[in-house]
N, C-alpha and C positions, 0 to 999 in steps of 0.2 A: 216943830217936830225934829229938833236936833237930836243927834244920837251920839253916844260916847264912841270914841274911835275903836275901842276894843271890840265892840259888836261887829264892826265892819271887818275886823280881823276874823270874825267868827263864821262866816259861811263860806270860807274859802280856803280851808287848809286841812291837810292830812298827810301823815306818813303811813303807808300800808302797814298793817299790823298782822301778825300771825304768819304761819308758814304752812302751806298745804302740801302734804306728802303725796296726795293723789294727783294724777295728771290734770293740768289746767284745762278747764272747759274752753273750747274754741267757739267764738261767736262769728260765724261766717258773714262776710259783707253781703249786703243786699243792694241791688240797683236802686230800689225805691223804698221809702219808709212804709211801715204798715198803715200809716194815715188813720190810726184809731188809737184810743186809749184802752188800757187793760185794767179791769177791776182786780184789786188785790195786789197790784204791783207795788213792791217795797224796795226802797234804796236806803242804804246806810252809809254815812260819811264820817270820817274822823277829821278833826280840825287841828292843825298844828301851826306853830309860830316859832321861828328860829330853832327848828328841830325838836320842839317840845309840843306834845299833845295838849291842847288847851280846851278842847270841847268835842262834841259830837252832834250830828244831826241825822234825822231820819225823815223820810217822806213816804206816804202811802196813798194810793188811790182807793179810798175806803168803801164807797158805795155809790149807787145811783139814786138820786133823790129828786124831789120836785122843788123848783124855785119859781114862784109866780107862774105856775102852770107849765114850766119848761122842765124837761129832763136835764139833769146836771150831774156831773161827776164831782163828788166831794173829795178833795185832795187835802191832806193834813200834813204839815211840817212841824216838827218839834226840834228845838235847838237847846242844848244844855252845855254849860261850862263844866269842866272837870272839877271834882270835889276838892282836889288839892289846891286849886287856884281860887276857890270861892271866897276866901277871906280877903282877896284883893278885889275881885269883880265877879259877882254871881250872875249867871244868865239862865233864865227859864222863859223861853219864848214859844208861843203856839200860834201858828198861822193856818188859816183855812181858806181855800178858794173853791168856788162852785163854778165849774166850767161847763158851758152849754154843750150838750151831747151831740148837737147837730152842727153848730157853727164854731165850736171850740173857743169862743170868747168868754170873758168873765161875766158872771151874773151877780156874784157877791164875793166880797173879801172881808174876812174877820181876822183881827189881829189882837192878841193879848201878849204883851211883852213885859218882862221884868229884867232890867239890865242895870245892876248896881242900884242906885237910888231912882233910876228913871223907870216910870211905869206908863204903859199905854193899854187902853182897852177900847177898841173902836171897830166899827164896821162900815163898809161901803156897799151900797146897793146900786147895781148898774142896770138902768132901764135902757136896753139896747135898741128898743123901738123908738122911744121918745128922745134918746140921746141925752138923758139926764142921769147924773150921779148924785146919790143921796148919802151924805156922810153923817154918821152919828157917833159921837164920843160917849161911851158909857161911863167914862171917868167924871166928866162934868156936865153930861147931858146936853152938850151943845150939838146943834144940827146945822147943816149947810147943804145947799144944792148947787150944782155946777154943770156946765155943758161938758159932754164927753164925745169924742169922735166915734165914728162908725167902727164897730168890732174892737172897741178898746179892750186892753188886757190889764190885769193887775200885775204886781211884781212877781207873783208865782206863776200865774197862768201863761204869761208870755214865754216862759221856758218850756212849758208843755206844748204850746202852740208851735214853737220853733222845732220841736222834735218831729212834728207831723209834716214838715215842709220838704219838698223834693229839691234839695240843694246839694251842690258839690263844691269843690275847690274853686275859688274865684267868684263866688256868689255874694250878693249884698241884699240884705233884707232891711226893711224899715217897719217897725212894729209900734203902733200907738199904745202907749202905756199911761195909766193913771196911777200916780204915786205922790205922796206928800201933799195930797189934795190939789194936785196940779196935773195937767196933761203934758206928756213928753213924747218925743219920737226917739225910739231906741233903734240905733243902727247896729246891725250884726254883719260882720265880714267873715268869710270862711277862707281857709288857707289849705295847705297841703295835707295829705293823708300819710300816716305812718303806722307801723305796727306797734302796739302797746300791750304790755303784760301787767296786770294787776294781781299780785299774789293773793291767792285764795278766792279770786273772782273769775278770772279768765284771760284769754288772749283776744285782742280786738284789732281791727283796722279802725284807726281813730283819726278824725278830721279836726284840725285846729279851728277854733271859733273865737272871734274877737268882738265882744260886745262893747260898744261905745256908750257908756252909762253916765247919765247926768243926774239921776235921782238917787236919793238915799233908799236903802232897802237891804237886800242880801249882799249887795256889793258896795264897794267904797265909792263915795261921791266923786272924788278926784284921785283916781288911781288907774294904772294900766292893768287891764284884765285880759287874761288868756285862758281858754278852756279847751278841752278835747271831748268830742262826742263820738260814740261808736258809730260805725257805718253798717251794722246789722239792721234788721228791719225795725228794731226798737229805738234806735238812735239814743242810746243811753248816755247821760252825762257822766263822764269818767273822772276828770280832774279839772279843777278851777284854781288858777293862780292869780293873786292880786298883788301888784307892786304898789305899796302905799308910801307916799312921800314921807321921809324922815324915819318912819317906823320899819320899813323893809317889806319882805315878802310874806304873804300868807297863802297856804295851799289847802284845798279841800280835795280829798281823794275818796273815790268809791271803795268801800270795804266789804259790802254785802249787797247782793241783788237777788230778789225773789220775783219771778215773772208774773206771779198771780195766776188766776184761774181763767183769764181770757177777758173778752170785751163784755 
C-alpha cells in the first residue's frame, strides 16, 4: 500500500485565502469539549506547499445511519489537487468513516483514491464485539481478516475521537488505530495554548497538538507533525504542519467552518 510522496503533502497544507471585512467571529474557550458529534458540521481546508496552493480538502458529518444494527455517524472527506497542477499529479480521493454514535470508535472505513497512476478502492469492516477487522479490496476482490484491539479507530475516526477528549497542555493520549491493514498505537502529545486568528474564519484559543504517526494515511509516514486545535467546545482542527525530509514543509489550514444543525 505504498503511496506517492505528493499525497502526503496533501492533507497538511494551506495558506489562508480571502479577506473578511466583517469583524472576525470569536470562538470562546470552553473548559471541556462538547463530547459529542454534530450532524452537518463541515470543514474546508486549502493545501499549500512552498507557498503555492496545491489542493483542497473538505469534511462533513453527513448523516446518522445504521451499521450492523448500530447507530453511526457517516463522515466523508474529499481531497482534490488544484487543476493547474493536475498535469503533474492529479488527486481525487474520497474517504468515508462510520463512527459509532455511542462509543465513537470506527465501525467501517471506505477508501477510494486516485493519485497519479495509483488507485485504491477498498473497505474495512470493524467488528468491535468480536475484535475482528474484515478487509475487502474492490480493486482485485481480495479479502483478509485480522485481529483488532478494543475500540480501534481508523485514520479518520481517530481525529474525531481526539476532539471529544478532555485534555489540556501536557497531556498524552494513546489511540489504537488500524491502517495499512495493520494495528498501530498513535501517540498524541499536547502543548501550550496561544491565540490564533484565521482570516475569514475566526479568532481562537488554540492548543498545539503533536501526533507521533507511524502509519501512512493523511499524514506523512516519516515526518514531524504539528497541529493546532481550538479550545472552544467543538475542538476544531485549525492548522496542520508536516515537515517532510528532503521535500520540506506542507501546511493545511482551515478556511471555512459550518457548525451544522446540531447532534
